[in-house]
C-alpha positions as CSV (number, residue, x, y, z in Angstrom):
1,M,3.3,66.5,19.4
2,R,4.8,66.7,16.0
3,K,7.5,64.2,17.0
4,T,4.8,61.8,18.2
5,W,2.9,62.0,14.9
6,W,6.1,61.7,12.9
7,L,7.1,58.5,14.9
8,A,3.7,57.0,14.5
9,G,3.8,57.7,10.8
10,F,7.2,56.2,10.5
11,M,6.1,53.0,12.3
12,L,3.0,52.7,10.2
13,A,5.1,53.0,7.0
14,A,7.5,50.4,8.3
15,L,4.7,48.0,8.9
16,W,3.4,48.5,5.4
17,A,6.8,47.8,4.1
18,I,7.0,44.4,5.8
19,P,5.7,41.8,3.3
20,A,3.1,39.3,4.5
21,L,4.5,35.9,5.3
22,A,4.5,33.8,2.2
23,Q,2.6,30.6,2.2
24,R,4.9,27.6,2.1
25,T,5.0,25.7,-1.2
26,D,7.3,22.9,-0.2
27,I,6.9,19.8,2.0
28,V,9.2,17.2,3.5
29,V,7.5,13.8,3.9
30,G,9.0,11.1,6.1
31,L,8.8,7.6,4.9
32,V,9.8,4.5,6.8
33,L,11.2,2.5,3.9
34,E,13.2,3.5,0.8
35,P,11.8,2.1,-2.4
36,P,13.9,-0.5,-4.2
37,H,13.2,1.4,-7.4
38,L,10.6,3.8,-8.7
39,D,8.5,1.8,-11.3
40,P,5.1,0.9,-9.9
41,T,4.6,-1.6,-12.7
42,A,7.7,-3.7,-11.8
43,G,7.7,-4.3,-8.1
44,A,5.7,-5.3,-5.0
45,A,7.2,-2.8,-2.5
46,A,4.6,-0.4,-1.0
47,A,7.3,2.3,-0.9
48,I,7.2,2.6,-4.7
49,D,3.6,3.7,-4.7
50,E,4.1,5.8,-1.6
51,V,6.3,8.1,-3.7
52,G,4.9,7.8,-7.2
53,Y,1.2,6.9,-7.1
54,A,-0.9,9.9,-8.4
55,N,2.1,12.2,-8.0
56,I,4.3,11.0,-10.8
57,F,2.3,8.2,-12.4
58,E,-1.4,8.0,-13.3
59,G,-3.7,5.2,-14.5
60,L,-6.9,5.3,-16.4
61,T,-8.7,5.3,-13.0
62,R,-7.5,6.1,-9.5
63,F,-8.5,5.7,-5.9
64,G,-9.9,8.7,-4.1
65,P,-9.2,9.4,-0.4
66,D,-12.4,7.6,0.6
67,G,-11.6,4.5,-1.6
68,A,-14.0,5.5,-4.4
69,I,-12.9,4.7,-8.0
70,L,-12.5,8.0,-9.9
71,P,-11.6,8.9,-13.5
72,A,-8.0,9.8,-14.1
73,L,-6.4,9.6,-17.6
74,A,-9.8,8.2,-18.7
75,R,-12.4,11.0,-18.4
76,S,-15.2,8.3,-18.9
77,W,-15.8,4.8,-20.1
78,D,-18.6,2.8,-21.6
79,I,-19.4,-0.9,-21.0
80,S,-21.0,-3.1,-23.7
81,E,-24.3,-4.9,-22.9
82,D,-22.5,-8.2,-22.7
83,G,-19.9,-6.8,-20.3
84,L,-17.0,-7.9,-22.5
85,T,-15.9,-4.5,-23.9
86,Y,-14.8,-1.4,-22.0
87,T,-14.3,1.7,-24.1
88,F,-12.2,4.3,-22.3
89,H,-12.4,7.9,-23.5
90,L,-9.1,9.7,-22.7
91,H,-8.3,13.3,-21.8
92,E,-7.0,15.5,-24.5
93,G,-3.7,17.5,-24.3
94,V,-2.0,15.0,-21.9
95,S,1.8,14.7,-22.2
96,F,4.4,12.6,-20.4
97,H,7.0,14.6,-18.4
98,D,9.5,14.3,-21.3
99,G,7.0,16.0,-23.6
100,T,5.9,12.9,-25.4
101,P,2.1,13.1,-26.1
102,F,-0.1,10.5,-24.3
103,T,-2.4,8.5,-26.5
104,A,-4.4,5.3,-26.5
105,N,-1.3,3.5,-27.9
106,D,0.4,4.1,-24.5
107,V,-2.6,2.3,-22.8
108,A,-2.2,-0.6,-25.2
109,F,1.5,-0.7,-24.6
110,S,1.2,-0.6,-20.8
111,F,-1.4,-3.3,-20.5
112,T,0.2,-5.6,-23.1
113,R,3.5,-5.2,-21.3
114,A,1.9,-6.1,-18.0
115,M,0.2,-9.1,-19.4
116,A,3.2,-10.5,-21.3
117,E,4.6,-13.9,-20.4
118,D,7.9,-12.3,-19.2
119,S,6.1,-9.5,-17.3
120,V,7.7,-8.5,-14.0
121,N,4.5,-6.8,-12.8
122,A,3.9,-7.9,-9.2
123,Q,0.1,-7.9,-9.7
124,K,-0.1,-9.5,-13.1
125,G,-3.4,-11.1,-12.0
126,L,-5.1,-7.7,-12.2
127,F,-5.0,-8.1,-16.0
128,E,-6.0,-11.7,-16.2
129,P,-9.6,-11.0,-17.5
130,I,-8.2,-8.9,-20.4
131,A,-8.1,-10.6,-23.9
132,S,-6.8,-7.6,-25.9
133,V,-6.3,-3.8,-25.8
134,E,-6.5,-1.7,-28.9
135,A,-6.3,2.0,-29.7
136,A,-9.4,2.9,-31.8
137,D,-7.9,6.3,-32.2
138,D,-5.6,8.6,-30.2
139,L,-8.2,9.3,-27.5
140,T,-10.1,5.9,-27.4
141,A,-8.7,2.7,-25.8
142,V,-10.8,-0.4,-26.2
143,V,-10.3,-3.2,-23.7
144,T,-11.8,-6.6,-24.6
145,L,-12.3,-9.2,-21.9
146,D,-12.4,-13.0,-21.9
147,Y,-15.4,-12.9,-19.6
148,P,-17.6,-10.2,-18.0
149,Y,-15.7,-8.6,-15.1
150,G,-17.2,-5.7,-13.3
151,N,-14.2,-5.0,-11.2
152,L,-12.0,-3.8,-14.1
153,P,-12.1,0.0,-13.2
154,F,-11.1,-1.1,-9.6
155,N,-8.2,-3.2,-10.9
156,L,-7.0,-0.4,-13.2
157,A,-6.8,2.1,-10.2
158,W,-3.9,0.1,-8.7
159,G,-0.4,1.5,-8.9
160,D,0.6,-1.6,-10.8
161,A,-1.8,-0.5,-13.7
162,V,-0.4,3.1,-14.2
163,I,0.3,4.1,-17.8
164,V,3.9,4.3,-18.9
165,S,5.5,5.4,-22.2
166,S,7.2,2.9,-24.5
167,Q,10.0,5.6,-24.8
168,T,10.9,5.5,-21.1
169,A,9.5,2.3,-19.7
170,Q,12.9,0.7,-19.4
171,T,14.4,3.5,-17.3
172,N,11.4,4.2,-15.0
173,T,13.1,2.3,-12.2
174,T,15.7,5.0,-11.7
175,S,14.3,8.0,-13.7
176,P,10.5,7.7,-13.6
177,V,8.5,9.5,-16.4
178,G,4.8,9.7,-16.0
179,T,1.9,12.1,-16.7
180,G,1.2,13.2,-13.2
181,P,1.2,16.7,-11.5
182,F,4.7,16.2,-10.2
183,R,7.8,15.2,-12.1
184,F,10.9,13.5,-10.8
185,V,14.0,15.6,-9.9
186,R,16.5,13.4,-8.2
187,W,17.1,10.4,-5.9
188,T,19.8,10.5,-3.4
189,Q,20.2,6.8,-2.5
190,G,19.8,6.2,1.2
191,D,18.5,9.7,1.9
192,S,15.7,11.2,-0.1
193,I,13.7,11.6,-3.3
194,V,12.7,15.0,-4.7
195,I,9.8,15.8,-7.0
196,E,8.6,19.2,-8.3
197,R,5.4,20.6,-9.7
198,N,4.8,19.7,-13.4
199,P,4.2,23.1,-15.1
200,D,2.6,21.4,-18.1
201,Y,0.2,19.2,-16.2
202,W,-3.0,18.5,-18.1
203,G,-5.3,18.8,-15.0
204,E,-5.7,20.7,-11.8
205,P,-2.1,21.8,-11.0
206,A,-0.6,20.9,-7.7
207,R,-0.4,23.7,-5.1
208,L,3.0,22.5,-3.8
209,E,6.0,23.5,-5.9
210,R,8.3,20.8,-4.4
211,A,8.2,17.7,-2.2
212,T,11.0,15.8,-0.6
213,F,10.6,12.2,0.6
214,R,13.1,11.5,3.4
215,F,13.7,7.9,4.5
216,I,13.8,7.4,8.2
217,D,13.2,4.0,9.6
218,D,14.6,4.5,13.1
219,P,11.9,5.5,15.6
220,S,14.1,7.7,17.6
221,A,15.4,9.5,14.5
222,A,11.8,9.9,13.3
223,F,10.8,11.6,16.6
224,A,13.9,13.8,16.5
225,A,13.2,14.9,12.9
226,M,9.6,15.9,13.7
227,M,10.6,17.8,16.9
228,A,13.3,19.7,14.9
229,E,10.8,20.3,12.1
230,D,13.2,18.7,9.6
231,V,10.2,16.7,8.5
232,D,6.7,18.1,8.1
233,T,4.7,14.8,8.2
234,F,5.0,11.1,8.5
235,P,1.9,9.6,6.8
236,I,2.7,6.4,8.7
237,Y,4.7,7.3,11.8
238,P,7.2,4.6,12.7
239,A,7.3,5.3,16.5
240,P,3.7,4.9,17.9
241,E,5.2,5.0,21.4
242,T,5.9,8.8,21.0
243,L,2.9,9.7,18.9
244,A,1.0,11.0,21.9
245,I,3.9,13.3,22.8
246,L,3.9,14.8,19.3
247,D,0.2,15.2,19.3
248,A,0.4,17.2,22.5
249,D,2.7,19.6,20.9
250,P,0.7,22.5,19.4
251,R,2.8,22.5,16.3
252,F,1.6,19.0,15.3
253,V,-1.5,16.9,15.0
254,A,-1.9,13.1,15.0
255,V,-4.4,11.7,12.5
256,I,-5.4,8.1,13.1
257,G,-7.1,6.4,10.2
258,S,-7.6,3.0,8.6
259,T,-5.6,1.2,6.0
260,E,-5.9,-1.8,3.7
261,G,-2.9,-3.3,5.6
262,E,-3.7,-6.8,6.8
263,T,-0.7,-7.7,9.0
264,I,-0.1,-11.4,8.9
265,L,2.3,-14.2,10.0
266,A,2.7,-15.7,6.5
267,M,3.4,-19.5,6.4
268,N,5.0,-21.4,3.6
269,N,2.2,-23.9,2.8
270,R,4.5,-25.8,0.4
271,R,7.1,-26.7,3.1
272,A,6.9,-29.3,5.8
273,P,5.8,-29.2,8.5
274,L,3.8,-26.1,7.5
275,D,2.0,-28.2,4.8
276,N,0.2,-29.8,7.7
277,I,-3.0,-27.9,8.6
278,L,-2.7,-29.0,12.2
279,V,0.7,-27.4,12.5
280,R,-0.6,-24.2,11.0
281,Q,-3.6,-24.2,13.3
282,A,-1.3,-24.7,16.3
283,I,0.7,-21.7,15.3
284,T,-2.4,-19.5,15.1
285,H,-3.5,-20.5,18.6
286,A,-0.1,-19.8,20.0
287,I,-0.3,-16.1,19.1
288,D,-1.8,-13.5,21.4
289,R,-3.0,-10.8,19.0
290,Q,-3.8,-8.2,21.6
291,A,-0.3,-8.6,23.2
292,L,1.1,-7.9,19.7
293,I,-1.0,-4.8,19.2
294,E,-0.1,-3.5,22.6
295,G,3.6,-4.5,22.6
296,A,4.5,-3.7,19.0
297,M,2.0,-1.0,18.0
298,F,1.3,0.6,21.4
299,G,-2.4,-0.1,21.0
300,Y,-2.9,1.0,17.4
301,G,-4.4,-1.8,15.4
302,T,-7.6,-3.9,15.0
303,P,-7.4,-7.7,15.5
304,I,-8.4,-9.7,12.4
305,G,-9.0,-13.4,11.8
306,T,-8.9,-13.4,8.0
307,H,-7.3,-11.5,5.2
308,F,-9.9,-8.7,4.9
309,A,-10.3,-5.2,6.2
310,P,-12.7,-4.8,9.1
311,H,-14.0,-1.5,7.7
312,H,-15.3,-3.3,4.6
313,P,-19.1,-4.0,4.7
314,A,-18.5,-7.7,3.8
315,Y,-16.0,-8.3,6.6
316,V,-16.6,-11.4,8.9
317,D,-15.1,-11.5,12.4
318,L,-13.4,-14.9,12.4
319,T,-10.9,-14.2,15.2
320,G,-12.6,-16.9,17.3
321,L,-11.3,-19.6,14.9
322,S,-7.7,-18.8,16.0
323,A,-8.2,-17.4,19.5
324,Y,-5.1,-17.4,21.7
325,D,-5.0,-20.8,23.4
326,P,-1.5,-22.1,24.1
327,D,-2.9,-25.4,25.6
328,R,-4.9,-26.0,22.4
329,S,-1.7,-25.2,20.4
330,R,0.3,-27.8,22.3
331,A,-2.4,-30.4,21.8
332,L,-2.6,-29.8,18.1
333,L,1.2,-30.2,17.7
334,E,1.0,-33.5,19.6
335,E,-1.9,-34.6,17.3
336,A,0.2,-33.6,14.2
337,G,2.9,-36.0,15.3
338,V,5.7,-34.1,13.6
339,G,8.2,-34.2,16.4
340,P,10.4,-31.2,17.4
341,I,9.8,-28.2,15.1
342,T,12.4,-25.6,14.3
343,L,11.3,-22.7,12.0
344,A,13.1,-19.6,10.7
345,L,11.1,-16.3,11.0
346,A,12.1,-13.8,8.3
347,L,11.6,-10.2,9.3
348,P,11.8,-7.3,6.9
349,P,12.9,-3.9,8.1
350,P,9.9,-2.0,9.4
351,P,10.9,-1.7,13.1
352,T,7.4,-1.6,14.5
353,Y,5.0,-4.4,13.3
354,A,7.7,-6.6,11.7
355,R,10.7,-6.5,13.9
356,R,9.1,-5.8,17.3
357,G,6.1,-7.9,16.4
358,G,8.3,-10.7,15.1
359,E,10.2,-10.9,18.4
360,L,7.0,-11.2,20.3
361,I,5.7,-13.9,18.0
362,A,8.9,-15.8,18.2
363,A,8.6,-15.8,22.0
364,Q,5.0,-16.9,21.9
365,L,5.9,-19.8,19.5
366,R,8.8,-20.9,21.7
367,A,6.4,-21.0,24.6
368,V,4.4,-23.8,23.0
369,G,7.5,-25.8,21.9
370,I,8.2,-24.4,18.4
371,D,11.8,-23.4,18.2
372,T,11.8,-20.1,16.3
373,R,14.9,-18.5,14.8
374,I,14.7,-14.8,13.8
375,V,16.3,-13.8,10.5
376,N,16.4,-10.0,10.0
377,M,16.4,-9.1,6.3
378,E,16.8,-5.9,4.3
379,W,13.8,-5.1,2.1
380,S,15.5,-6.0,-1.1
381,Q,16.6,-9.4,0.4
382,W,13.0,-10.1,1.6
383,L,11.6,-9.3,-1.9
384,E,14.2,-11.6,-3.6
385,Q,14.3,-14.5,-1.2
386,V,10.8,-14.6,0.4
387,F,8.4,-12.9,-2.1
388,S,10.0,-14.0,-5.3
389,G,12.1,-17.0,-4.3
390,K,9.6,-18.5,-1.8
391,D,12.5,-19.6,0.3
392,F,11.2,-19.1,3.9
393,D,9.3,-20.8,6.7
394,L,7.5,-17.9,8.4
395,T,7.5,-14.1,7.8
396,V,5.7,-11.1,9.2
397,I,4.4,-8.7,6.6
398,S,1.6,-6.2,6.1
399,H,-0.3,-6.5,2.8
400,T,-1.4,-3.0,2.0
401,E,-2.9,-3.5,-1.4
402,P,-6.7,-2.9,-1.5
403,M,-9.1,-5.8,-1.5
404,D,-6.4,-8.3,-2.2
405,I,-7.9,-11.5,-0.9
406,E,-7.7,-12.9,-4.5
407,I,-4.0,-13.5,-3.9
408,Y,-5.0,-16.7,-2.1
409,G,-6.1,-18.2,-5.4
410,R,-2.7,-18.0,-6.9
411,E,-0.7,-21.3,-6.7
412,D,2.5,-19.5,-7.4
413,Y,2.1,-16.8,-4.7
414,Y,4.7,-16.7,-2.1
415,F,2.8,-18.5,0.7
416,G,1.5,-21.1,-1.8
417,Y,-2.2,-21.8,-1.2
418,G,-4.2,-21.7,-4.5
419,A,-6.8,-24.3,-3.3
420,P,-9.3,-25.4,-6.0
421,Q,-12.3,-24.5,-3.9
422,F,-10.9,-21.0,-3.2
423,Q,-10.3,-20.5,-6.9
424,A,-13.9,-21.5,-7.7
425,I,-15.1,-18.9,-5.2
426,M,-13.0,-16.2,-7.0
427,E,-14.1,-17.3,-10.4
428,E,-17.8,-16.9,-9.4
429,L,-17.0,-13.6,-7.7
430,N,-15.4,-12.2,-10.9
431,L,-18.5,-13.1,-12.9
432,S,-21.1,-12.0,-10.4
433,V,-22.7,-8.5,-10.6
434,D,-25.3,-9.0,-7.9
435,P,-24.2,-7.1,-4.7
436,D,-25.7,-9.6,-2.3
437,R,-24.1,-12.6,-4.0
438,R,-20.8,-10.8,-4.1
439,T,-21.0,-10.3,-0.4
440,E,-21.8,-14.0,0.1
441,L,-18.8,-15.0,-2.0
442,L,-16.4,-12.6,-0.3
443,Q,-17.5,-13.9,3.1
444,A,-17.1,-17.5,1.8
445,A,-13.5,-16.6,0.7
446,Q,-12.7,-15.2,4.1
447,R,-14.0,-18.4,5.8
448,D,-12.1,-20.7,3.5
449,I,-8.6,-19.2,4.3
450,A,-9.4,-18.8,8.0
451,E,-10.7,-22.4,8.3
452,N,-7.7,-23.8,6.4
453,Y,-5.3,-21.7,8.6
454,V,-3.4,-20.6,5.5
455,N,-1.7,-17.9,7.5
456,A,-1.9,-16.4,11.0
457,Y,-4.0,-13.2,10.7
458,L,-2.8,-10.7,13.3
459,F,-4.2,-7.2,13.0
460,Q,-5.3,-4.5,10.6
461,L,-2.6,-1.8,10.4
462,A,-3.7,1.6,11.6
463,K,-2.7,4.7,9.7
464,T,-0.8,6.5,12.4
465,A,0.0,9.8,10.8
466,I,1.7,12.9,12.4
467,Q,1.7,16.2,10.5
468,H,2.3,19.9,11.0
469,V,-0.9,21.5,12.1
470,D,-1.0,23.9,9.1
471,I,-0.9,21.2,6.5
472,E,-4.2,20.4,4.6
473,G,-5.1,17.8,2.1
474,L,-3.3,14.7,3.3
475,W,-5.3,11.5,3.3
476,A,-6.7,10.5,6.7
477,N,-7.2,6.9,5.6
478,A,-5.2,4.8,3.2
479,P,-7.4,3.1,0.6
480,T,-4.2,2.2,-1.2
481,Q,-0.5,2.5,-0.5
482,A,0.1,6.1,-1.5
483,T,1.2,9.5,-0.3
484,D,-1.1,11.5,-2.6
485,L,0.2,15.1,-2.6
486,T,-2.1,16.3,-5.4
487,A,-4.4,18.4,-3.2
488,V,-1.9,19.2,-0.3
489,Y,-1.2,22.8,0.7
490,W,-0.2,24.9,3.7
491,R,-2.7,27.1,5.4
């Protein structure tokens, strides 16, 4: 009996001596693409924001997980009665990661830099309404507009509008310095980026101590990394064909949400024969959207007929204007009278929608008599040649920026539309504050680009995420191109 009590006591003491399993404070995030650099104010690649938005860099405002515009570095703002002056009241006690205090002078520097003639900001149009930016004092930034513009807080929530320091702006591409809850640690080219919790953060501290972004664009490698638990989550999983397998594993859960990613076959409207609306219309009728969604995305995606997210209240379903009709396509090509057509199709690296989808599109175009030659490109080459150099015929790309239909008003944008009637719609939209009129104008803009067949509109990219079942706080939807880790933790 004594022996039994002694043994029980020993076992109980041993159990008390075993510490409780510690909650994990690190995370490994899988990303499909490696960013070309790390400065959100100097590049168009979505991967830049996927690492840095809200984690390293912050703006005056920010997007919430539901797409709402929230205060960030600005705790509040006032708008003058004439709508021409925004006064932003900044948080106290904010510092950049190098210890430099954040003040209104940094706001003035950041916006003036983005607006400058030699600016390399990929979304310079966001700042077009701004006439001047001044620091009234350290904690008050005054933005004066050329005309009333109610969308300014929305514009300033983009990654392209984050606040940078004049001390480190020139080196943010490789050593980013922001004000966010995480600070940059290292970038191992071709492999990973590591960030860690900022101990001096001005706001609610991050619950994670460290995050590693690993770059895995191969679908098989992505599946293997999840199964081996080398990666904890893919916010956008690159292998939709194996998503159901992972979701059936009790260790993981698939989260299917919406994105702002309009996936399009962009056409160079400046270049013959694509400067002919009949040719562009013929191309749209040659494409079977549903076959693309099934074949490239394994059923994940929503057909679209214009450059607008279907989940937005102002969305108009215009897919009927460009319904799959190969006979109509052939008739339009004959009517155009342009003779045999040979086009190059530039495909950036995402292996799902771009590469797989591009191969399907090329086959569909060849079926109506358009000889289509695939040119696979690395991301940096696509940005230089297609986006900046405008040297292309066709390309498949997903535009993941929020509410970005205004790009069709820019004559210098890579696909080259900028029609006067579209610009007039945008000008009125920018001045209008009436919700009903704004809806009418947004719908008019959608119809204009669809009826002029500026591009072939394919599908809205679904947010196909896979994550460890014990992770909380990741966004289900993607109102902007970000992997916001600020509220993420392990159960």
